[in-house]
N, C-alpha and C positions, 0 to 999 in steps of 0.2 A: 395310565390315563393321564392326559395333559389338561391342565386348566390354565386360564389366563385371567388376570385381573388388571384393572387400571384405576387409578385414583388421581384426582387433581384437587389441590387445596389452595384456594385463594389465587389461582393463576400463577403462583410462584414455584410450586414444587409439583412435579408429576412423577408418579411412581407406577411402574409396570412390573407385573409378576408373572412368571411362567414356570409351570412344573415341566421337568424334562425327563424323558424316558431313559432307557438304558442303552440304546443302540447308538453307535457313533454317527449314524446318519441323522440323528437329532440335530447335529450342528447346523445343517442347512436350514432346518425349520426355525431354529433359534435366530440365525442371521436374518431371515426374512421377517420374523416377528419384530426384531429390533429395528430394522430399516423402516418398517411401517409405523413404528411407534416413535421414532426419533426424527420427526419431520422438522425442518427449519435449520438443521445443521448444515454447514458448508460441506462440500464434497470431501475435503481433506479431514475435517473434524469427524464426519461420519465414517470415513475409511479407517481412521485411527481407532474410533470407538468399536467398530465391528471387528477389527483385528484383535484388540484386547479381549473383547467378549468371546470371540472364537477360541482364543488360546485358553482362557479360563474354563470355558465349557468343555473343550476337548481334553484338558487336563482332568477335569472331574469325571468325564466319561471313561477315560483310559485308566486313571489311577485311583479314583474314588469309588464309593459304593452308593447305591441308591437308598432312599429317594434323593433326587436332585432338584434344586429350584434356583431360578435366576431372578434377580431384582435389578431393574434399571431405575435409578432415581435421578431425575433431572431438575436442576434449579438454574437460575440465571448464570451462564458462563461455566457450568459444571455438569458432568454426568458421572454418577457413581454406579459401578457394576458390582454386584455381590453374587457369588455362586456358592450355594450350599451343597454339601454331600454328606453322607453318613459315615465317612471314614475319618478317624481322628488323627491319622498320620499327617504331620505338617507337610505342606508343599515345600520342596527344596530344589534348588537348581541342580541339574545333572550335567556332567560333561557332554558337550555336543557330540553327536554321532550321526550316522546316516539316517537313523530312525527317529531322531528328535533331540531333545535336550536344549532347545533354544527358546522355548515358550516363555519362561519367566524372565529371560533376558529381553525378549521383545516387549513383554508387559512393562518391565522397568523402563525401557527406552521410550515407550509411547505414553506412559501415564505420569501424572504429577506426583502420585503416591500410590503405593499398594501395600498390602499386608494380609494377615490372616488371623482368625480367631478360632481357637480350638475349644470345643465344648464337650460335655459328656456324651452327646449324641452325634458328634461329627465335627465339621469345621465349615467356616465361611472364608473363602479367599476373595478379596475385594481389590478394586482398583478405582482410582479417581482420575478423570481427565478434565482439564480446564481449558477453556477457549476464551480468547480475548477479542478477536475481531471477526466480523463477517458472519456472526451467528444470529439468526433470527430467533428470538425467545418466544415468539408466538407460534404455537404448534397447530 
């Protein structure tokens, strides 16, 4: 079952939450949800954000365990993406191959920072993207 939540506090921070199922086809639904929620970004900023989001979600779907949840937190000039899954195995770069191994490299190239937090019940892999020009902060 998927659930979605949105919160806005003081017009400065917007937080969106989405529970993600187990099938790799969930990636398309997550991308559409993010596009609808991240209004006001430039085309380039939105494309970078969706690329990083898609990589984080596809990694969680391929290598993690359910349940999975995505958070988008937006503040002036910044979007943070958090993806939870129930697998405690840390995300680690793999050598590139025909089947993958480029996701964390793409995340590193497109984001201003990224990392992970391992907990007793799983992990969160996160990335932050910052934008300086051409971003409308009113959603």
